[in-house]
C-alpha angles and dihedrals in degrees: 000000000000112000129187118206110207138181094031134123111227123217108215127161094338093311133099113231124201095215140114125249124227116204129178118193106310098345137081106237102186149320110244140183115269089239095051114112116226129163108237138172096231143000123224116201113216089193094219097310123152105246115215131183107269107283119248124208110201093187117053131141105206092174107192119139111071092349098050088125086076095046138328135202093269098047093040096051090042087057089047096055092042086056093049097257117139096178133028133184111222122221120234101226091101127130103292098022118237098252101134136049089242093058091045092052091048092050092049091048091049093050101044099089097031106057125101093192135030115283133195122192130223122210129211113237095216092140116042093205090061098051097092091046090051089055091051089049089059110262115164094213143319134273131195131186109210095192098055141057126230124195086353092301124111134204101209102085115098093231091055093047091050093049091051094047092048093050098041091049088071092056097053091223127130122262110212115200135200095206115205124130107226091205088064095048114095117233114261119207130220092288130038142144133225095271093051091046092051092049091051093052093062129193086244090061092060096040094047094053094045089054092048094049094047091048091057095037093062089074092061142038097236117145111238130192113195105213126221098347106197107178135075092224093049096051092045090058093051092043090057092050091048088065089068103031136046091200099081124083132184126218126188130180131230089244095057091046092051116023130057134193093270088080094060094085093051100036097038122181093353086075096055107125137148117265089029130230109279138206119298092254089064092051091051092047092052090052090051089051088055090057090047092055096245095121113080104175138025107209118189094212086210100196112170124194135163116271089243090057090051096049100042126105091271102036118209117246121250141023139222114285111160094092097044103046099083097043093046103041099037088050089053089048092049089054092049100249095119131019114271097209096045090047091058092046091050089057099040128014097024098056089041091054097041094049094037093239100172115210094020136098104038138059098242136141110274096019123123111279096242111140138170122206118201132182135196109232141171114288117284136168124253114238123193091202089073095055122121088212115095086237104079100183134084140177084230093066107148093008108157108239131180101190132072136185103246099183140353121205121195117189094340101315132093111249096169133028123176093226094050108024128222115353109209096233103143095204097140120125130203111252112219128184 
């Protein structure tokens, strides 16, 4: 079916084009003049929206499997499309964790008919001899958590990090790292609050592990994405190394670009996240690094839990973020706190380039017809109760936003429209390397 999208403004290469888009099935056919006559099967009115390449979240926890009570493929990808995301990359710390090609194949098979947007799957390189088989099974990249153990094996020892870097280098895939040094994290007892948790996960823990990883990484040519950097000192270290290597990438989250530790008293355990919210000087520094071009990717770190898990004596880390990222960050960009153009790149062309997602990230002829429509609107308050995620809470409750997702198109069909809501068109495909 040939569709013409009219009355939209198209974001392309840092410019806004006053053109129409032709799409046929799951491909972009052309960008044409508004006056150009073409016979089409249907016309879709963008109603003045700014049309972006379909947003990509390189840091999503879709849960499912044994923890589907937190989130499942349907609810998670519904939240994604409601938030304007047309592709997400799913983290491997599920239950069970994705440490073998068999588990990866099972997860892919389980997801295939349930996803509303495109999904790629990370694997956890717990066993070096399985890394190549995980690549063959279709993983999009690898992720390690240096502050935790999985299956009684940890990632924080230098020998383990070196073995992983050496082996992954041969695959050409990205290694994403949650960098916190457990030896620098204070012990938390059986009961703690958000302030105590944040104090335990010190700035030194992040900085120490970044230094250790970079020291080992210099021996190899592995591509490394440092996830959710939260400190001024940590990002400065990576920024310096980026001057001499094209193999290092920086990710930040909407939370660390927006919230600081002063909210912990008010927000309480809902705000518990790893790494934690930092002092305001760190938030300002991260924003400055965005302007300087140091930040490559904004990852939502969508991490849903039940409300009971968040409010218990040992609160779970993380919160839902897929449905708040666009309203929060594009409002910040509108107000001049972060760069508008670089924000779009960090959610589209940059993750597509870094993860070699062919056909994604730009509005070009022949690319996949994934599109995100946004509109600037009068101020409104964010409400977690309206989320499509199973986790209906947020540290951004009541946040005054001025941007909405007006429509999300996945492979040529509308899967979300602001006036209607999520349309259960399970058009998503599994992205494999």
